[in-house]
N, CA, C and O atoms as a Tripos MOL2 file, in Angstrom:
@<TRIPOS>MOLECULE
protein
  160   159    40     0     0
PROTEIN
NO_CHARGES

@<TRIPOS>ATOM
      1 N          16.9130  -16.6070   11.3410 N.3       1 UNK1
      2 CA         16.6990  -16.1240   10.0050 C.3       1 UNK1
      3 C          15.1920  -15.7480    9.8550 C.2       1 UNK1
      4 O          14.8700  -14.7710    9.1780 O.2       1 UNK1
      5 N          14.2860  -16.5130   10.4790 N.am      2 UNK2
      6 CA         12.8460  -16.2720   10.3080 C.3       2 UNK2
      7 C          12.5330  -14.8940   10.8790 C.2       2 UNK2
      8 O          11.7390  -14.1660   10.2830 O.2       2 UNK2
      9 N          13.1380  -14.4950   12.0370 N.am      3 UNK3
     10 CA         12.8310  -13.2280   12.6460 C.3       3 UNK3
     11 C          13.3710  -12.1290   11.6730 C.2       3 UNK3
     12 O          12.6950  -11.1180   11.4810 O.2       3 UNK3
     13 N          14.4960  -12.2950   11.0960 N.am      4 UNK4
     14 CA         15.0810  -11.2720   10.1590 C.3       4 UNK4
     15 C          14.0850  -11.0880    9.0040 C.2       4 UNK4
     16 O          13.7660   -9.9620    8.6230 O.2       4 UNK4
     17 N          13.6110  -12.1810    8.4680 N.am      5 UNK5
     18 CA         12.7020  -12.0680    7.3040 C.3       5 UNK5
     19 C          11.4400  -11.3040    7.7330 C.2       5 UNK5
     20 O          10.9480  -10.4630    6.9810 O.2       5 UNK5
     21 N          10.9330  -11.5760    8.8900 N.am      6 UNK6
     22 CA          9.7020  -10.9050    9.3670 C.3       6 UNK6
     23 C           9.9500   -9.4320    9.4980 C.2       6 UNK6
     24 O           9.1530   -8.6060    9.0530 O.2       6 UNK6
     25 N          11.1240   -9.0910   10.1470 N.am      7 UNK7
     26 CA         11.4050   -7.6490   10.3180 C.3       7 UNK7
     27 C          11.6270   -6.9530    9.0000 C.2       7 UNK7
     28 O          11.1720   -5.8250    8.8090 O.2       7 UNK7
     29 N          12.3230   -7.6090    8.0800 N.am      8 UNK8
     30 CA         12.5610   -7.0150    6.7300 C.3       8 UNK8
     31 C          11.2600   -6.8100    6.0410 C.2       8 UNK8
     32 O          11.0150   -5.7510    5.4630 O.2       8 UNK8
     33 N          10.3830   -7.8460    6.0920 N.am      9 UNK9
     34 CA          9.0690   -7.7470    5.4340 C.3       9 UNK9
     35 C           8.2240   -6.6340    6.0230 C.2       9 UNK9
     36 O           7.5470   -5.8900    5.3140 O.2       9 UNK9
     37 N           8.2870   -6.5450    7.3550 N.am     10 UNK10
     38 CA          7.4980   -5.4110    7.9840 C.3      10 UNK10
     39 C           8.0550   -4.0490    7.5840 C.2      10 UNK10
     40 O           7.3050   -3.1180    7.2910 O.2      10 UNK10
     41 N           9.4060   -3.9460    7.5760 N.am     11 UNK11
     42 CA          9.9610   -2.6550    7.1820 C.3      11 UNK11
     43 C           9.6360   -2.2880    5.7110 C.2      11 UNK11
     44 O           9.4030   -1.1190    5.4040 O.2      11 UNK11
     45 N           9.6220   -3.2610    4.8330 N.am     12 UNK12
     46 CA          9.2960   -3.0180    3.4350 C.3      12 UNK12
     47 C           7.8000   -2.6260    3.3220 C.2      12 UNK12
     48 O           7.4420   -1.7220    2.5670 O.2      12 UNK12
     49 N           6.9560   -3.3140    4.0750 N.am     13 UNK13
     50 CA          5.4800   -2.9300    4.0170 C.3      13 UNK13
     51 C           5.2640   -1.5850    4.5370 C.2      13 UNK13
     52 O           4.4470   -0.8480    3.9860 O.2      13 UNK13
     53 N           5.9840   -1.1780    5.6330 N.am     14 UNK14
     54 CA          5.7840    0.1360    6.1840 C.3      14 UNK14
     55 C           6.2900    1.1970    5.1540 C.2      14 UNK14
     56 O           5.6590    2.2360    4.9590 O.2      14 UNK14
     57 N           7.4590    0.8970    4.4990 N.am     15 UNK15
     58 CA          7.9910    1.8410    3.5270 C.3      15 UNK15
     59 C           7.0890    2.0520    2.3880 C.2      15 UNK15
     60 O           6.9290    3.1780    1.9170 O.2      15 UNK15
     61 N           6.4510    0.9400    1.8950 N.am     16 UNK16
     62 CA          5.5640    1.0380    0.7700 C.3      16 UNK16
     63 C           4.2920    1.8280    1.1510 C.2      16 UNK16
     64 O           3.7410    2.6020    0.3670 O.2      16 UNK16
     65 N           3.8520    1.5750    2.4420 N.am     17 UNK17
     66 CA          2.6330    2.2590    2.8890 C.3      17 UNK17
     67 C           2.8680    3.7570    2.9750 C.2      17 UNK17
     68 O           1.9980    4.5480    2.6110 O.2      17 UNK17
     69 N           4.0390    4.1480    3.4530 N.am     18 UNK18
     70 CA          4.3500    5.5550    3.6040 C.3      18 UNK18
     71 C           4.5040    6.1580    2.2280 C.2      18 UNK18
     72 O           4.0220    7.2660    1.9900 O.2      18 UNK18
     73 N           5.1600    5.4650    1.3130 N.am     19 UNK19
     74 CA          5.3920    5.9890   -0.0440 C.3      19 UNK19
     75 C           4.0110    6.2110   -0.7150 C.2      19 UNK19
     76 O           3.8100    7.2270   -1.3800 O.2      19 UNK19
     77 N           3.1050    5.3070   -0.5490 N.am     20 UNK20
     78 CA          1.7850    5.4420   -1.2010 C.3      20 UNK20
     79 C           1.0680    6.6540   -0.6190 C.2      20 UNK20
     80 O           0.3830    7.3790   -1.3410 O.2      20 UNK20
     81 N           1.2280    6.8800    0.7130 N.am     21 UNK21
     82 CA          0.5420    8.0210    1.2890 C.3      21 UNK21
     83 C           1.0700    9.3050    0.7050 C.2      21 UNK21
     84 O           0.2980   10.2150    0.4020 O.2      21 UNK21
     85 N           2.4560    9.3980    0.5310 N.am     22 UNK22
     86 CA          3.0420   10.5720   -0.0750 C.3      22 UNK22
     87 C           2.5830   10.8050   -1.4620 C.2      22 UNK22
     88 O           2.2930   11.9310   -1.8690 O.2      22 UNK22
     89 N           2.5140    9.6740   -2.2290 N.am     23 UNK23
     90 CA          2.0750    9.8210   -3.6330 C.3      23 UNK23
     91 C           0.6200   10.2980   -3.7050 C.2      23 UNK23
     92 O           0.2730   11.1600   -4.5120 O.2      23 UNK23
     93 N          -0.1990    9.7310   -2.8620 N.am     24 UNK24
     94 CA         -1.6120   10.1650   -2.8310 C.3      24 UNK24
     95 C          -1.7590   11.6280   -2.4120 C.2      24 UNK24
     96 O          -2.6090   12.3520   -2.9310 O.2      24 UNK24
     97 N          -0.9600   12.0310   -1.5140 N.am     25 UNK25
     98 CA         -1.0090   13.4920   -1.0260 C.3      25 UNK25
     99 C          -0.6360   14.3500   -2.1600 C.2      25 UNK25
    100 O          -1.2800   15.3720   -2.3960 O.2      25 UNK25
    101 N           0.4580   13.9580   -2.9360 N.am     26 UNK26
    102 CA          0.9160   14.7850   -4.0080 C.3      26 UNK26
    103 C          -0.1270   14.8210   -5.1570 C.2      26 UNK26
    104 O          -0.3140   15.8620   -5.7860 O.2      26 UNK26
    105 N          -0.7850   13.7130   -5.4180 N.am     27 UNK27
    106 CA         -1.8450   13.6870   -6.4440 C.3      27 UNK27
    107 C          -3.0430   14.5200   -6.0110 C.2      27 UNK27
    108 O          -3.6530   15.1850   -6.8480 O.2      27 UNK27
    109 N          -3.3930   14.5050   -4.7490 N.am     28 UNK28
    110 CA         -4.4480   15.3200   -4.2430 C.3      28 UNK28
    111 C          -4.1490   16.7950   -4.4310 C.2      28 UNK28
    112 O          -5.0020   17.5550   -4.8910 O.2      28 UNK28
    113 N          -2.9130   17.2080   -4.0680 N.am     29 UNK29
    114 CA         -2.4650   18.5950   -4.2700 C.3      29 UNK29
    115 C          -2.5330   18.9960   -5.7260 C.2      29 UNK29
    116 O          -2.9370   20.1100   -6.0620 O.2      29 UNK29
    117 N          -2.1310   18.0690   -6.5920 N.am     30 UNK30
    118 CA         -2.1320   18.3920   -8.0730 C.3      30 UNK30
    119 C          -3.5630   18.6130   -8.5050 C.2      30 UNK30
    120 O          -3.8460   19.5580   -9.2410 O.2      30 UNK30
    121 N          -4.4790   17.7560   -8.0620 N.am     31 UNK31
    122 CA         -5.9140   17.8710   -8.5440 C.3      31 UNK31
    123 C          -6.5340   19.1670   -7.9600 C.2      31 UNK31
    124 O          -7.3910   19.7860   -8.5890 O.2      31 UNK31
    125 N          -6.1010   19.5510   -6.7900 N.am     32 UNK32
    126 CA         -6.6280   20.7790   -6.1800 C.3      32 UNK32
    127 C          -6.0760   21.9930   -6.9140 C.2      32 UNK32
    128 O          -6.7900   22.9650   -7.1580 O.2      32 UNK32
    129 N          -4.8190   21.9230   -7.2560 N.am     33 UNK33
    130 CA         -4.2390   23.1230   -7.8920 C.3      33 UNK33
    131 C          -4.5400   23.2220   -9.3870 C.2      33 UNK33
    132 O          -4.5260   24.3170   -9.9480 O.2      33 UNK33
    133 N          -4.8210   22.0540  -10.0540 N.am     34 UNK34
    134 CA         -5.0470   22.0190  -11.4710 C.3      34 UNK34
    135 C          -6.1870   22.9570  -11.8850 C.2      34 UNK34
    136 O          -5.9860   23.7380  -12.8150 O.2      34 UNK34
    137 N          -7.3340   22.9320  -11.2750 N.am     35 UNK35
    138 CA         -8.4480   23.7570  -11.6820 C.3      35 UNK35
    139 C          -8.0590   25.2260  -11.6710 C.2      35 UNK35
    140 O          -8.4080   25.9450  -12.6070 O.2      35 UNK35
    141 N          -7.3270   25.7180  -10.6200 N.am     36 UNK36
    142 CA         -6.9170   27.0870  -10.5090 C.3      36 UNK36
    143 C          -6.0320   27.5010  -11.6360 C.2      36 UNK36
    144 O          -6.1410   28.6100  -12.1580 O.2      36 UNK36
    145 N          -5.1420   26.5970  -12.0190 N.am     37 UNK37
    146 CA         -4.2270   26.8230  -13.1160 C.3      37 UNK37
    147 C          -4.9690   26.9000  -14.4520 C.2      37 UNK37
    148 O          -4.6110   27.6990  -15.3170 O.2      37 UNK37
    149 N          -5.9880   26.0800  -14.6180 N.am     38 UNK38
    150 CA         -6.6840   26.0700  -15.8790 C.3      38 UNK38
    151 C          -7.6160   27.2690  -15.9600 C.2      38 UNK38
    152 O          -7.8990   27.7440  -17.0590 O.2      38 UNK38
    153 N          -8.0880   27.7570  -14.8620 N.am     39 UNK39
    154 CA         -8.9750   28.9780  -14.9150 C.3      39 UNK39
    155 C          -8.2520   30.1810  -15.3880 C.2      39 UNK39
    156 O          -8.7780   30.9460  -16.1960 O.2      39 UNK39
    157 N          -7.0160   30.3820  -14.8920 N.am     40 UNK40
    158 CA         -6.2690   31.6060  -15.2490 C.3      40 UNK40
    159 C          -5.9240   31.6480  -16.7100 C.2      40 UNK40
    160 O          -5.3000   32.6050  -17.1700 O.2      40 UNK40
@<TRIPOS>BOND
     1     1     2 1
     2     2     3 1
     3     3     4 2
     4     3     5 am
     5     5     6 1
     6     6     7 1
     7     7     8 2
     8     7     9 am
     9     9    10 1
    10    10    11 1
    11    11    12 2
    12    11    13 am
    13    13    14 1
    14    14    15 1
    15    15    16 2
    16    15    17 am
    17    17    18 1
    18    18    19 1
    19    19    20 2
    20    19    21 am
    21    21    22 1
    22    22    23 1
    23    23    24 2
    24    23    25 am
    25    25    26 1
    26    26    27 1
    27    27    28 2
    28    27    29 am
    29    29    30 1
    30    30    31 1
    31    31    32 2
    32    31    33 am
    33    33    34 1
    34    34    35 1
    35    35    36 2
    36    35    37 am
    37    37    38 1
    38    38    39 1
    39    39    40 2
    40    39    41 am
    41    41    42 1
    42    42    43 1
    43    43    44 2
    44    43    45 am
    45    45    46 1
    46    46    47 1
    47    47    48 2
    48    47    49 am
    49    49    50 1
    50    50    51 1
    51    51    52 2
    52    51    53 am
    53    53    54 1
    54    54    55 1
    55    55    56 2
    56    55    57 am
    57    57    58 1
    58    58    59 1
    59    59    60 2
    60    59    61 am
    61    61    62 1
    62    62    63 1
    63    63    64 2
    64    63    65 am
    65    65    66 1
    66    66    67 1
    67    67    68 2
    68    67    69 am
    69    69    70 1
    70    70    71 1
    71    71    72 2
    72    71    73 am
    73    73    74 1
    74    74    75 1
    75    75    76 2
    76    75    77 am
    77    77    78 1
    78    78    79 1
    79    79    80 2
    80    79    81 am
    81    81    82 1
    82    82    83 1
    83    83    84 2
    84    83    85 am
    85    85    86 1
    86    86    87 1
    87    87    88 2
    88    87    89 am
    89    89    90 1
    90    90    91 1
    91    91    92 2
    92    91    93 am
    93    93    94 1
    94    94    95 1
    95    95    96 2
    96    95    97 am
    97    97    98 1
    98    98    99 1
    99    99   100 2
   100    99   101 am
   101   101   102 1
   102   102   103 1
   103   103   104 2
   104   103   105 am
   105   105   106 1
   106   106   107 1
   107   107   108 2
   108   107   109 am
   109   109   110 1
   110   110   111 1
   111   111   112 2
   112   111   113 am
   113   113   114 1
   114   114   115 1
   115   115   116 2
   116   115   117 am
   117   117   118 1
   118   118   119 1
   119   119   120 2
   120   119   121 am
   121   121   122 1
   122   122   123 1
   123   123   124 2
   124   123   125 am
   125   125   126 1
   126   126   127 1
   127   127   128 2
   128   127   129 am
   129   129   130 1
   130   130   131 1
   131   131   132 2
   132   131   133 am
   133   133   134 1
   134   134   135 1
   135   135   136 2
   136   135   137 am
   137   137   138 1
   138   138   139 1
   139   139   140 2
   140   139   141 am
   141   141   142 1
   142   142   143 1
   143   143   144 2
   144   143   145 am
   145   145   146 1
   146   146   147 1
   147   147   148 2
   148   147   149 am
   149   149   150 1
   150   150   151 1
   151   151   152 2
   152   151   153 am
   153   153   154 1
   154   154   155 1
   155   155   156 2
   156   155   157 am
   157   157   158 1
   158   158   159 1
   159   159   160 2
@<TRIPOS>SUBSTRUCTURE
     1 UNK1         2 RESIDUE 1 A UNK
     2 UNK2         6 RESIDUE 1 A UNK
     3 UNK3        10 RESIDUE 1 A UNK
     4 UNK4        14 RESIDUE 1 A UNK
     5 UNK5        18 RESIDUE 1 A UNK
     6 UNK6        22 RESIDUE 1 A UNK
     7 UNK7        26 RESIDUE 1 A UNK
     8 UNK8        30 RESIDUE 1 A UNK
     9 UNK9        34 RESIDUE 1 A UNK
    10 UNK10       38 RESIDUE 1 A UNK
    11 UNK11       42 RESIDUE 1 A UNK
    12 UNK12       46 RESIDUE 1 A UNK
    13 UNK13       50 RESIDUE 1 A UNK
    14 UNK14       54 RESIDUE 1 A UNK
    15 UNK15       58 RESIDUE 1 A UNK
    16 UNK16       62 RESIDUE 1 A UNK
    17 UNK17       66 RESIDUE 1 A UNK
    18 UNK18       70 RESIDUE 1 A UNK
    19 UNK19       74 RESIDUE 1 A UNK
    20 UNK20       78 RESIDUE 1 A UNK
    21 UNK21       82 RESIDUE 1 A UNK
    22 UNK22       86 RESIDUE 1 A UNK
    23 UNK23       90 RESIDUE 1 A UNK
    24 UNK24       94 RESIDUE 1 A UNK
    25 UNK25       98 RESIDUE 1 A UNK
    26 UNK26      102 RESIDUE 1 A UNK
    27 UNK27      106 RESIDUE 1 A UNK
    28 UNK28      110 RESIDUE 1 A UNK
    29 UNK29      114 RESIDUE 1 A UNK
    30 UNK30      118 RESIDUE 1 A UNK
    31 UNK31      122 RESIDUE 1 A UNK
    32 UNK32      126 RESIDUE 1 A UNK
    33 UNK33      130 RESIDUE 1 A UNK
    34 UNK34      134 RESIDUE 1 A UNK
    35 UNK35      138 RESIDUE 1 A UNK
    36 UNK36      142 RESIDUE 1 A UNK
    37 UNK37      146 RESIDUE 1 A UNK
    38 UNK38      150 RESIDUE 1 A UNK
    39 UNK39      154 RESIDUE 1 A UNK
    40 UNK40      158 RESIDUE 1 A UNK
């Protein structure tokens, strides 16, 4: 059971890490595109 908990915990940590990267990338794109939209 201990090994299962470790693997599950690692999988969750990796999933959260990847999710945060996607969110940060989307936010970066929004900030980069926002000025161009406001200028027009």
